[in-house]
N, C-alpha and C positions, 0 to 999 in steps of 0.2 A: 906074603902074595907071590906068587910064581907066575908072572904073566907069560914065561916060556911056555908051561903048561897049558894055557889058553891057545898060545900060538899054534900050538901042535893039533889042538882038537878041530881047529877051523879049515872048512875049505876054503875060505878067502885068506886076507891077511890081515895080521896085526903088527902094529909098528910101536917102539917105544923108545926109539933114540930121540936124541935131543932135537935135530934137525925137524924130523916130521913131526913130533909134538909142537914146535916153535910156529911151523907152518899152520896147525891148526888152533892155535893161542888166540887167534882174533877173527872175526868176522868183520862186516861191514858197520859196525857200531862203534863206540868210543872205547870198548872195554877189551881186556887181554888178561887171559890166564891160561898158564900151561896146563895141558891135560896130562892123566896118566898114562893114557896110550891111545893110539887112534887105530880103529878097526875098519876093514874095507870087508864086510860081509858079503857072500858070494850066493849064500840061500837063506831062505827062512830058518832052517836050523841054526844057522849060525849065530842069528840073531838072538835066539833062543839060548844058545850056549853063553854070550857074551851077558845076557841078563842074569843067567844063573851065577856064572862066576860073580859079577857085580855085587850081587845078594851076598853070597859066602864071604866076600871080602869086604861088605861094607863100603863099596864104592857106589857111584852113580854111572847112568847110561844117559848119553846126550845123543839124541838123533839129529842128525844133521844132512842137510839136501845141499844146494848150492851155495850156503855160507853167505846169501845176502840180507841177513838179519840185521836190521837197524836198532834193535834193542837188547843185544846180548844174548839170545836164547841160546844160541849154539857153540857158546864157549864156556868152559868149566874145568876143575878138577878131576873130574871122572875120565870115562872110556869115551871118547868122541866116535860115533859109529856113523861113517860116511857110505848113505845109501847111492850117491851118485854116479859110482862107476859101474856097478854090477846089477843092481835093482833096476834096471831102466826098460823092462819090456811092456809094449801093447799084447797085453796077454790075449783079448778076444773084443771084436765090435759085433754088436746085434743091432742092425740097421731097423729089424722091426720095432724093436722094444725102445730104440733110439738110446742105447748105453754102452758103456765099455768097461771092460778089467783093464787096470793098469798096475804096474808094479808103481812104487813111491818115488823112483827117481826118474820116470819119465817126464821130459822138458815140456812145457806146456805148448809152445808154439809147432813142436815137432810132432805133438799129439793131433794139431789140428790138421796139419800137413797130410797126415796119414788119414785123416776122417774125410778129406776134400774129396775123395772117390765116391764117398758115402753120401755126399752134399748133406753132411752133419758137422757140428762145430762146438766145443766145450766154451760157452759162454764168458766167465770170467777171466779177465784179461789185466795183469799187473804190466807196470812199465818195463818190468824185468822179464818179461814172457819169452823172450829168446833164451834164457838162461834158468829162469825158477821151474821148480818141480813140483808135481801133482803132492808129494808127501807134504811140502814145506806149505802149498796153498791151504791144503786140509787143516795143519798143525795150526795155522794163525788166521784160517777163515778168509783168505783173500779175497778180494775184490777187483777193484781197479775202475779203468777209463769208461766202461759200459755198465757198470753195476745199477745206474739208473733203470737199465732194461733187464739184466740178467742177475741182478742181485750179487750176492756173495757165495764161496763155495759152498758153505752148507746147503744152499737151495738145490746144488746139484749133486749130493754126495748119496748114493742111494744104498750102498753098504761096504762096509771094510773088515778086512780082516787082519790079526796082528795077534800082539803079545801083551799081556798084563803085566803090571809091575812083578807079580809072582811066578812069571814063566808061563802062565795057562795060554794056550792059544785058542780064540776065540772069534766068533764071526758076529760084528754088530749090524743091525737093522736101522730102520729110520728112528725108533722110538729111543736109541741110547745118546748121551748127551755128553758135550763137554763141561765149561764153565759158563756159559752164556744164560745165567740165573733169568735175565729179563724177559727170555724167549721160552723158557719151560712150559707156559702156560698155554701156548698157542703153534707152536713149532716143532722141529726136530733140530735143535742145534749142535754143531760140532766146533771144535779149536779149542784145543788144549794146550799148544807149544809142545808136545812130545812129553808132558808130566803124567799122563794118565795111562799111555796106550801106545806101541811101537806098530806102527802099520807095516804090512808087507803086501796085500794087495787091495785095492780100491776101486769100487765101482761106479761109475760117474754118469750121470744124466746127460744127454746130449740134446743139443736143439737144431733145427733146421739151419742150414748156411745161410749166411748174410744176403740180404736184397742186394741185386746186381749192380745199382747205382749210389756211388759214394760220393759226398761232398762235405766240405767243410767251410762254415762261415767264420771267417777269421777276424772277429770284431775287436777293433782298436778303441783304447781308452785312456784318459787321462788321468785316472787314479784307479787304485785297488778297489776303493769303497764304489765307485762308478760301475766297475765290471761285477760287483755281486750284485748290486741292486740289478742291473740287466741280465745277469744268471735268471733272476726269477721271470723275468719276462720271457727269456728263451725257452725256460722250462714249459710254458703255455702252448708250445708247437712241438712237444712231443719228442725233442732231440733223442737220439742213440747215446750220446755223449756230450756233456761240457766240460772240457779242461781250461783251467787257469795257467797262463804263462805269464810270468812278472817280468819287471825291467832288468832284474839281476840275470834272469837266464838269458834273457833274448841279447845282453850286453856280452855274456860270455862268450856266446856263439860268432860275435863279430870276426874275432881273430883267427877264429879256428877254419882251417882250410876246407876241410869238408863239410862243416855244418854253416859257413858262410854262404855256400850254394843254397842251401835251404833256406834261406831269410828271404827269398824271391817274393813273398807275400807280404811281408814288413813294410810299411811305410813310417818313416821318420822313427821316432824313439819314444814308442809309446809307453806308458807306465803298466800297463797290462794288455794283454790279448785274451780274449776268449775264444776257445776252439770249439764252436758249436757244430758237431757231426749229426748230419742226417743220412739214411740208408732208405731209399726206397725204390720203386719198381720203374720210375721212369725218373729223367733228367728234369723234365718239365715240372713235375710234381715237386721237387726240390726247388726249383728256380722261383714258383708260387710262394713256397712257405719262407724262403730266404728273403722275396721282398716283402711278405707281409710282416714278417719279425722286424725287418730294417725300419719299417714305417712305424710300428711300434715303439721301437727303440729311440727314433729319433724324435717323436713326438714327446717323449720324456727327458731328452736331450741327453741321452745314454749313448755313447759311441760315436766316432768320428769318420770311420771309415770302415768298409764291409766288403771285403774282397771274397770271392767263392772260389774254392778251390777243389777240382773235379778228377775223379779217377785216380791213377797211380801218383799225382802230385801230391795226393792226401797223406801218401806215405813219408814224403819229404818234411811236410809239416810234423807228423807225429814221431819221427828220427830228431826233428829239432827240439820237440819236446821233450824226448827220452833222453837224448845226449846233453843236453843243457845241465841237467841235474850233475852229471859226472864233471862237467867243465866248471862248477860252481869252484871247485878247488883250485882252478886258476885263478880267484880273485886276489888281486894285488896284496902284499902285506901277511901278516901272522894271522889275522882275524879272517875267520871261514865261516862258510854256512854250516852250523853243527846242528846234529838230528839227535835233539834234546826233547824237542815237543813235537816230534815228525808226523804225529798220528791224531791229532784231535778231531772229533765230528761232532756235530750240532746238527738241529731241524735247519734243514736248507733255509727256511724263512728267517731264522735268528741270525745267519750267516752273516750279513752287513754288520748288524750289532755288535756281534761276537768280535768279528775281525777288528771293528773300531776299536773296541775296548781292549781287545789282544795288544792292539798297537800304541795304544797309551799307556800300558803296563811297560812294554818296552821302552818306549819314548823316555818315561820317568828314569830309567836305566841308561839312557843314552845309547841305545841300542836300535839297529835297523833288522828287518826280517826279510827272506825270501818266502814267497807265496806261491805254491803251484798245486797243480793236479785237480781233484776230483769235485768241481763246484757244484755239478749236477746236483750231488748229495749230501752237500754239506761236508765232505772228507776232504780239507784242505791240509796239504803238508804244509808247514811250517817250519823254517830255519833260521833260529837266530844268528846272525852274523858275531861271533865271540872269539877273542884271541885266548886259547886254551892253555898256551905256554905262558901265561901268567896267572899269578897266584890269584888275582882279582877275577881273572876270567874263570878259572876253573871254580871259583865260588858262584860266581853267576850261573854257571851250568844248572848246579843244584837250585838255587833260589828262583830261576825262571822256571824250572820244572815244577816246584811248589806252587809258585804264582797261579801258573796256568792250569795247573790241575784244579785250583780252588774256582779259577773262572769258568772251566769245563762244567763242573759240577754247579756251579750257578746257573749255568744254562741247562742244566739236566741232558748233558751230551755224554761222549764217549772219550777216553782219553786214550783210547787204542782202538781206533775206528778199524783199521785192518792189518796192522804189521804187529800186534800183539804187546801183550806186557815185558816180557822177559825182565832180565835186571834193572832196565832202565825206568821201567813204571811198575814194577811189583809192588815197590814199598806204598804206593797210592791206592791200591786196590781197597783196602780198608776204607780210606775217605770217599772213594768212588761208589762203592756198595752199602757203606755202613757197616760199623762192627758186628752187629748182631745177624747180618746176612753173610758177612765175611767168615763167620765161624763154621758156615755149610760148606764151606770148600775144603774139600780134602787136598789141599795142595802140597804136593811132594815130587821128589824128583824118582825116578825109577832106582829103588836100590834094594 
């Protein structure tokens, strides 16, 4: 295998030195593996050449965008292909059709800044929206905070161009799918984590810009269980999102100079806060809804403080919610909040019972857990606090993953709600789908 030959063929760059390979040996997950090489393609033709080289040399191709994977999707021993540096163009916008063609390295928030003058918007919004890229969102079928309104990326994917594993260039329309077998009967799902297809251009459906008045009702609770019961009441008022922030995240923001300023809406030390978002045409409409929601929650003895945050101040709340996750690494001691069962999703009506049973399983093992994110859709991100520096902690990593996989199966939920399977959850796919259905998955790396 002569990587020098591939290097000469590319308009972009190819690295196979130790330093560069080390930089790409990790992502945001717990996994590490040295790649064979790192490619920075400049054109679609570069990607085709990389795939051909990998096939000839029995290697694999690993598409990589921003590297924010929590499940180990973008690390491996093949050729990591980073599309974040060159394939970053917004190719066209059609304001009449409400669509846009983009390259896979376009950042989600930068796309929406570009669309602002058209009064259009790309709906799915991840917590990493200031750095996540459309290619990664398609591969993982990402959704995010406003998924209760906009759904996931597959609902906004109109067309996609790129290369198959044999190097053939193809264009897929609405009836081509990834691995979402549960949706094959009545929709057009996508999302296969880069194992079926390498995208070079993506056509997205756009929606009208957000309503002019925004507010967050930041409801305070004495327990996680209370907040999840109140979440079901909040959904009766058609919110645009409902995000859970638990006491671990709130605690981590106290000592942070920047985020401590964003705690202006927090009273005391709540065990949980639900940030219930309403986007409406007038502020008066929001105040009426917020008042009715508070009255209903108080009648059920749920929530004790209901501050309303308007306008630009809502960004401070969202910044605290997003920054708090990164600050979890500052929890004192070696035990940290670990992304091992990060992505469970169940029917939102089952969420209170699911989380109660979930926490009972952790309590049996003397573990606590961080709870946050998308309460509105039953997609909570859960991070047990485990010391992975100990042999016992490393064993618990897999034990908890197995226990919770069976619990999610019991509730007929998804182990991979929006972050994908990757290395972390791949072994549980037969359990979740059943062995018979699993045989229909042509799961393989591009090689």
